[in-house]
BALUM-332004 format. One record per atom (N, C-alpha, C): atom name; x, y, z. Coordinates in Angstrom, 3 decimals. Layout:
<atoms>
 atome       c1       c2       c3
    CA        X        Y        Z
...
</atoms>
This chain:
<atoms>
 atome       c1       c2       c3
     N    0.857   -1.272   -0.098
    CA    0.057    0.032   -0.218
     C    1.096    1.299   -0.322
     N    1.041    2.219   -0.957
    CA    1.615    3.568   -1.058
     C    0.146    4.430   -0.671
     N    0.865    5.671    0.486
    CA    0.125    6.313    0.543
     C    1.104    7.814   -0.047
     N    0.334    9.178   -0.589
    CA    1.071   10.646   -0.892
     C    0.262   11.273   -0.240
     N    1.626   12.156   -0.079
    CA    1.350   13.460    0.391
     C    1.657   14.802   -0.430
     N    1.172   15.770   -0.895
    CA    1.848   16.544   -1.458
     C    1.860   18.369   -0.297
     N    3.427   18.352   -0.146
    CA    2.807   19.172    1.348
     C    3.404   20.630    0.979
     N    3.830   20.124   -0.945
    CA    5.067   21.383   -0.937
     C    6.108   21.756   -0.192
     N    6.528   20.207   -0.534
    CA    8.006   20.405   -0.074
     C    8.954   19.831   -1.474
     N   10.008   20.987   -1.238
    CA   11.095   20.545   -2.295
     C   12.304   19.499   -2.622
     N   12.573   19.834   -3.845
    CA   13.319   18.402   -4.075
     C   14.873   19.151   -3.475
     N   15.521   18.360   -2.586
    CA   17.258   18.916   -2.306
     C   17.901   18.308   -3.763
     N   17.470   17.811   -4.512
    CA   18.588   17.701   -5.681
     C   18.428   18.643   -6.920
     N   16.755   19.219   -7.824
    CA   16.371   20.204   -7.949
     C   15.593   20.966   -7.910
     N   15.139   21.149   -6.629
    CA   13.959   22.192   -6.017
     C   12.915   22.340   -6.993
     N   12.254   21.264   -7.136
    CA   11.233   20.384   -8.060
     C   10.207   19.920   -7.239
     N    9.235   20.039   -7.153
    CA    7.878   19.780   -6.263
     C    8.655   18.102   -6.087
     N    8.599   17.933   -4.914
    CA    8.466   16.489   -4.142
     C    7.354   16.168   -3.079
     N    7.532   14.850   -3.089
    CA    5.622   14.297   -2.870
     C    6.163   13.224   -1.710
     N    5.854   13.550   -0.287
    CA    6.018   12.406    0.515
     C    5.335   11.046    0.183
     N    5.894   10.147    0.584
    CA    5.087    8.781    0.661
     C    5.230    8.047    1.340
     N    4.649    7.285    1.736
    CA    4.084    6.136    3.032
     C    4.300    4.791    2.403
     N    5.022    3.761    2.461
    CA    5.009    2.533    1.689
     C    4.780    1.699    2.342
     N    3.821    0.548    2.364
    CA    3.691   -0.575    4.054
     C    3.593   -1.637    3.172
     N    4.837   -2.906    3.194
    CA    4.230   -4.398    2.916
     C    4.759   -5.276    3.818
     N    4.673   -6.235    3.926
    CA    5.006   -7.323    4.762
     C    6.338   -8.034    4.326
     N    6.817   -8.536    5.140
    CA    8.068   -9.299    5.249
     C    8.920   -9.578    6.098
     N    8.938  -11.619    5.894
    CA    9.331  -12.016    7.225
     C    8.425  -12.407    8.428
     N    7.362  -11.995    7.841
    CA    5.741  -11.618    9.327
     C    5.676  -10.440   10.015
     N    6.484   -9.442    9.583
    CA    6.817   -7.940    9.966
     C    6.154   -7.082    9.011
     N    5.835   -6.674    9.695
    CA    5.075   -5.229    8.971
     C    6.265   -4.125    8.710
     N    6.294   -3.959    7.512
    CA    7.418   -3.100    7.574
     C    6.614   -1.492    6.547
     N    7.242   -0.239    7.630
    CA    6.529    0.782    6.957
     C    7.702    1.732    6.293
     N    7.596    2.306    5.253
    CA    8.600    3.351    4.885
     C    7.855    4.268    4.642
     N    9.117    5.946    5.897
    CA    8.747    6.699    4.689
     C    9.777    7.153    3.669
     N    9.406    7.673    2.694
    CA   10.163    8.923    1.657
     C    9.499    9.847    1.047
     N   10.811   10.376    0.042
    CA   10.048   11.594   -0.399
     C   10.717   11.048   -1.785
     N    9.815   11.231   -2.785
    CA   10.039   11.824   -4.448
     C    9.999   12.970   -4.947
     N   10.929   13.349   -5.934
    CA   10.470   13.995   -6.756
     C    9.994   13.716   -7.967
     N    9.562   14.514   -8.810
    CA    7.987   14.489  -10.113
     C    8.918   15.071  -10.973
     N    9.916   16.116  -11.014
    CA   11.051   16.476  -12.006
     C   11.799   15.398  -12.064
     N   12.962   14.993  -11.328
    CA   14.353   14.602  -11.665
     C   14.001   13.039  -11.457
     N   13.291   12.788  -10.314
    CA   13.107   11.232   -9.835
     C   13.686   10.756   -8.905
     N   14.026   12.366   -8.557
    CA   15.172   11.992   -6.877
     C   14.015   10.995   -5.958
     N   14.513   10.080   -5.124
    CA   14.327    9.072   -4.329
     C   14.642    8.682   -3.502
     N   14.610    9.444   -1.934
    CA   15.078    8.859   -0.828
     C   13.942    8.947    0.588
     N   14.775    7.765    0.964
    CA   14.002    6.617    2.527
     C   14.232    7.470    3.430
     N   13.402    7.902    4.325
    CA   13.771    9.246    5.541
     C   13.819    8.494    6.556
     N   12.983    7.442    6.597
    CA   12.910    6.367    8.105
     C   12.133    5.190    7.431
     N   12.346    4.334    8.129
    CA   11.596    3.014    8.106
     C   11.661    1.971    9.390
     N   10.445    1.375    9.596
    CA    9.715    1.525   10.678
     C    8.919   -0.156   11.082
     N    9.859   -1.167   11.804
    CA    9.358   -2.879   11.720
     C    8.372   -3.076   12.547
     N    7.801   -3.274   12.359
    CA    6.768   -4.276   13.417
     C    6.295   -5.617   13.485
     N    6.807   -5.859   14.529
    CA    6.926   -7.381   14.704
     C    5.877   -8.409   16.203
     N    5.534   -9.324   15.809
    CA    5.099  -10.053   17.112
     C    6.649  -10.558   17.727
     N    6.121  -10.571   19.363
    CA    7.369  -11.384   20.102
     C    5.993  -11.932   20.682
     N    6.921  -12.816   22.162
    CA    6.418  -13.456   23.228
     C    5.479  -12.324   24.355
     N    5.815  -11.451   24.063
    CA    5.816  -10.089   25.035
     C    4.736   -9.004   24.881
     N    4.249   -9.372   23.322
    CA    3.338   -8.174   22.303
     C    3.897   -8.064   21.246
     N    3.493   -6.984   20.945
    CA    4.627   -6.413   19.471
     C    5.483   -5.722   19.795
     N    7.050   -5.642   18.663
    CA    7.912   -5.047   19.119
     C    8.415   -4.367   17.689
     N    8.550   -2.985   18.025
    CA    8.174   -2.247   17.131
     C   10.182   -1.072   16.675
     N   10.584   -1.446   15.944
    CA   11.822   -1.009   15.758
     C   12.076   -0.008   14.997
     N   12.540    1.472   14.811
    CA   12.723    2.533   13.879
     C   14.053    2.663   13.873
     N   14.086    2.413   12.079
    CA   15.145    2.256   12.038
     C   15.395    3.686   11.143
     N   16.281    5.484   11.277
    CA   16.309    6.499   10.740
     C   17.272    5.858    9.245
     N   17.142    6.191    8.415
    CA   18.141    6.171    7.449
     C   19.329    7.309    7.191
     N   20.115    6.883    7.094
    CA   21.562    8.056    7.460
     C   22.367    8.335    5.740
     N   21.860    9.199    5.248
    CA   22.962    9.543    4.000
     C   23.943   10.433    4.293
     N   24.931   10.172    2.937
    CA   25.954   11.087    2.788
     C   26.129   11.830    3.420
     N   25.229   13.104    3.210
    CA   24.874   14.427    2.880
     C   25.121   15.052    4.456
     N   24.490   14.002    5.540
    CA   23.921   13.588    7.039
     C   25.060   13.573    7.044
     N   26.125   12.499    7.471
    CA   27.475   12.460    7.707
     C   28.204   13.195    7.372
     N   28.541   13.862    6.204
    CA   29.176   14.809    6.230
     C   29.274   16.051    6.939
     N   27.610   16.355    6.764
    CA   27.768   17.558    7.969
     C   27.570   17.080    8.964
     N   27.896   16.154    9.797
    CA   27.863   15.288   11.210
     C   29.216   15.499   11.597
     N   30.098   15.249   10.426
    CA   31.825   15.111   10.528
     C   32.120   16.564   10.502
     N   31.734   17.595    9.981
    CA   32.444   18.637    9.958
     C   32.039   19.215   11.494
</atoms>
């Protein structure tokens, strides 16, 4: 399932109009939700964050994985 929202966000590559998207799918008995941005002008696509939801013996287990990109690594290193 894909959900899209056009909130006026600009593409970091070309300053075109970018769309925030949420993708949801099942993998290995877990549900995975991925938040990303996509530019309709240049085709740039970047995953912002990923959530993995699975069952355990004690209940639900949620793992949040922020995706670190090279520009973020460069800025942190400066």
